[in-house]
C-alpha positions as CSV (number, residue, x, y, z in Angstrom):
1,M,-1.9,-6.9,13.0
2,I,-1.4,-4.9,9.8
3,D,-2.7,-1.3,9.8
4,Y,-4.6,-1.2,6.5
5,F,-5.2,2.5,6.7
6,S,-1.5,3.3,6.8
7,I,-0.8,1.0,3.9
8,A,-3.6,2.4,1.8
9,L,-2.5,6.0,2.7
10,T,1.1,5.5,1.7
11,H,0.3,3.6,-1.5
12,G,-2.3,6.2,-2.4
13,L,0.2,9.0,-2.0
14,I,2.7,7.1,-4.1
15,L,0.1,6.6,-6.8
16,F,-0.9,10.3,-6.6
17,A,2.8,11.4,-7.1
18,C,3.2,9.0,-10.1
19,W,-0.1,10.3,-11.6
20,R,1.1,13.9,-11.3
21,L,4.5,13.1,-12.8
22,L,3.0,11.2,-15.8
23,F,0.8,14.1,-16.8
24,R,3.4,16.9,-16.7
25,D,3.6,19.0,-19.9
26,D,7.4,19.0,-20.0
27,L,7.4,15.2,-20.4
28,D,5.8,15.6,-23.8
29,S,8.7,17.6,-25.2
30,E,11.3,15.7,-27.2
31,S,13.7,18.7,-27.6
32,G,14.9,18.8,-24.0
33,V,16.1,21.9,-22.3
34,S,17.2,24.6,-24.7
35,G,20.2,26.7,-23.6
36,K,21.3,27.1,-20.0
37,A,18.7,27.4,-17.3
38,P,18.9,30.6,-15.4
39,R,20.6,30.2,-12.0
40,P,20.1,33.4,-10.0
41,W,21.9,31.9,-7.0
42,L,25.2,32.0,-9.0
43,R,24.8,35.6,-10.1
44,Q,27.3,36.7,-7.4
45,Q,29.9,34.2,-8.7
46,D,29.4,35.3,-12.3
47,D,29.9,39.0,-11.3
48,N,33.2,38.1,-9.6
49,A,34.4,36.1,-12.6
50,D,34.0,39.1,-14.9
51,A,36.1,41.3,-12.7
Protein backbone atom coordinates (compact mmCIF):
# COMPACT_ATOMS: atom_id res chain seq x y z
CA MET A 1 0.00 0.00 0.00
CA ILE A 2 1.25 3.46 -0.91
CA ASP A 3 1.78 5.90 1.94
CA TYR A 4 0.11 9.02 0.54
CA PHE A 5 1.31 11.21 3.41
CA SER A 6 4.98 10.55 2.65
CA ILE A 7 4.45 11.17 -1.06
CA ALA A 8 2.59 14.41 -0.36
CA LEU A 9 5.25 15.53 2.13
CA THR A 10 8.21 14.92 -0.17
CA HIS A 11 6.52 16.48 -3.19
CA GLY A 12 5.41 19.42 -1.05
CA LEU A 13 8.98 20.01 0.11
CA ILE A 14 10.25 19.85 -3.45
CA LEU A 15 7.62 22.36 -4.56
CA PHE A 16 8.49 24.62 -1.63
CA ALA A 17 12.20 24.53 -2.56
CA CYS A 18 11.39 25.34 -6.21
CA TRP A 19 9.10 28.17 -5.13
CA ARG A 20 11.85 29.66 -2.95
CA LEU A 21 14.42 29.37 -5.75
CA LEU A 22 12.20 31.00 -8.36
CA PHE A 23 11.58 34.11 -6.29
CA ARG A 24 15.18 34.90 -5.35
CA ASP A 25 16.26 38.49 -6.06
CA ASP A 26 19.60 37.50 -7.57
CA LEU A 27 17.85 35.56 -10.34
CA ASP A 28 16.49 38.83 -11.74
CA SER A 29 19.99 40.20 -12.33
CA GLU A 30 21.39 39.91 -15.86
CA SER A 31 24.85 41.23 -15.00
CA GLY A 32 26.01 38.19 -13.05
CA VAL A 33 28.60 38.40 -10.32
CA SER A 34 30.79 41.47 -10.52
CA GLY A 35 34.38 40.95 -9.45
CA LYS A 36 35.68 38.19 -7.29
CA ALA A 37 33.61 37.01 -4.39
CA PRO A 38 35.34 37.34 -1.03
CA ARG A 39 36.70 34.04 0.21
CA PRO A 40 37.75 34.50 3.85
CA TRP A 41 38.75 30.85 4.17
CA LEU A 42 41.59 31.49 1.68
CA ARG A 43 42.96 34.51 3.55
CA GLN A 44 45.76 32.42 5.05
CA GLN A 45 46.85 31.17 1.63
CA ASP A 46 46.79 34.72 0.23
CA ASP A 47 49.00 35.95 3.09
CA ASN A 48 51.53 33.16 2.46
CA ALA A 49 51.62 33.90 -1.29
CA ASP A 50 52.58 37.54 -0.66
CA ALA A 51 55.58 36.55 1.48
